[in-house]
C-alpha positions, 0 to 999 in steps of 0.5 A: 500500500502506498499510504498509511493510517495517519498520513496527510494527503490531498484528495482532489478538490476535497483538500487536505485529508488525514487517513484515519484508517485503512480497512477491508470492507464490503459496501452494498452493491459490491460482491467482495471485500476491498481495502478502503482508505478512510479519509477525513478532510481537515477543513470539514471534520464531519465528512468522511470519504471512503476511497477504494484502493482498487479504483485507480481513477479515485486513487490517482486523485490522492497524493501526499501534501507538499513539503516546504522544499517542494513548494519553494521549488514550485514557486521558483518555476512559477514565474515561467509557467503560464495559463492562457486566458481562453475567450470561449467561456465553455472551453475556458471553464472546461479547461480551468475545472480540469486544472482545479480537479488535477490539484497540481500546485504549479497548475493552480498557481498559473491558473490563479495568476491568469484569472487574477490578471484578467480580473485586473484588466476588467476592473480597469475597464470598469467591469467584473469577472463572471460569477463562474470565473470568480468561483474558479479563482476562489476554488483554486485559491482555497486549495493553494492556501490550504495546502501551503498553510498546512505544509509551511505551518503558517496561517492561510492569510499569510500564504499570499505574502509567502508566495510574493516573497518567493516570486516577487509578486502577489498572485 
């Protein structure tokens, strides 16, 4: 098994979860026992997620929380990475949702920068982001702030300053 009881992982858009247990069980509609990771999101103590180890598409959404060194490495490379604004809203939302679902910190940072730059451009013209684009920005920021704050052992509201200190700009 790749993960163990007590490990902290990022699970898709659920954010950081603690593996409370690893159990073999049979759920209704299943014909045999399987091993499940029992996850508890740290942001929502009342939720419990059961991730079967035999479903690769679900296991692939789970990864270890980044370490400080990995975050710093990602931030060093962030200046060169760029997500392009897509004018077609359906294509944009489809791509941006897939970036959020992937949960890759580098992709999320690039996405945040892209949407934030568009937001600034629109504000200068007296306009606003659509509510869908604002929601995508909020989702990406939430995932980055939660993971970076946890890994760096800093408050979430200090994450933007930490990022700015590493890459020389606020995103």
